[in-house]
C-alpha positions in Angstrom: -20.0 8.6 46.3 -20.7 8.1 42.6 -23.9 6.5 41.6 -23.7 2.8 40.7 -24.5 1.9 37.1 -25.2 -1.5 35.7 -22.8 -3.0 33.2 -24.9 -2.4 30.1 -25.6 1.3 31.0 -21.9 1.9 31.8 -20.8 0.6 28.3 -23.3 2.7 26.3 -22.2 6.0 24.9 -24.1 9.2 25.2 -27.0 9.9 22.9 -28.9 13.0 21.9 -28.5 16.1 19.8 -24.7 16.6 20.3 -23.9 13.2 18.9 -26.2 13.9 15.9 -24.3 17.1 15.3 -21.0 15.3 15.3 -22.3 12.7 13.0 -23.8 15.3 10.6 -20.8 17.5 10.5 -18.3 14.6 10.0 -20.5 13.2 7.2 -20.7 16.6 5.5 -16.9 17.0 5.8 -16.4 13.6 4.2 -18.7 14.5 1.3 -16.9 17.8 0.8 -13.4 16.1 0.8 -14.5 13.4 -1.6 -16.2 15.9 -4.0 -13.1 18.2 -3.7 -10.7 15.4 -4.6 -12.9 14.3 -7.5 -13.1 17.9 -8.8 -9.3 18.3 -8.4 -8.7 15.2 -10.6 -11.7 15.6 -13.0 -9.5 16.7 -15.9 -7.3 13.7 -15.5 -10.2 11.3 -15.3 -11.9 12.8 -18.4 -8.9 12.0 -20.6 -8.1 8.5 -21.6 -4.9 7.5 -23.2 -4.5 3.8 -23.9 -1.6 4.2 -26.3 -3.3 1.8 -28.7 -2.5 2.1 -32.4 -4.5 0.9 -35.4 -1.8 -1.7 -35.9 -2.4 -3.1 -32.4 -6.1 -3.2 -33.1 -5.4 -5.7 -36.0 -4.4 -8.3 -33.4 -8.0 -8.5 -32.3 -9.2 -9.2 -35.9 -8.8 -13.0 -35.7 -10.7 -15.6 -37.7 -13.3 -17.9 -36.2 -11.8 -20.9 -34.4 -12.0 -24.2 -36.1 -14.4 -26.7 -34.7 -13.2 -29.4 -32.5 -12.5 -32.7 -34.3 -14.8 -34.8 -32.1 -17.7 -32.4 -32.8 -19.5 -33.8 -35.9 -23.0 -32.7 -35.0 -24.2 -29.7 -33.0 -25.0 -30.4 -29.4 -28.7 -31.0 -28.6 -30.7 -27.9 -27.7 -31.4 -27.4 -24.0 -34.9 -27.4 -22.8 -35.7 -24.5 -20.6 
């Protein structure tokens, strides 16, 4: 007959060095895959191409907005 385990013990997984090996190896493989994918796409990530032209940049050179009509005096300074 199999030994009886309480509920908490039966739900727990194994612990020890084999689990640490699995954790370490899987983490190392994840790091290698992430680094490899980054290295594979490094050339594409280094180049930026927005397609912006100097003419398009002129759209951002706008004058200051006019003050609101109900604003005759500057707002009071905040005390901080």
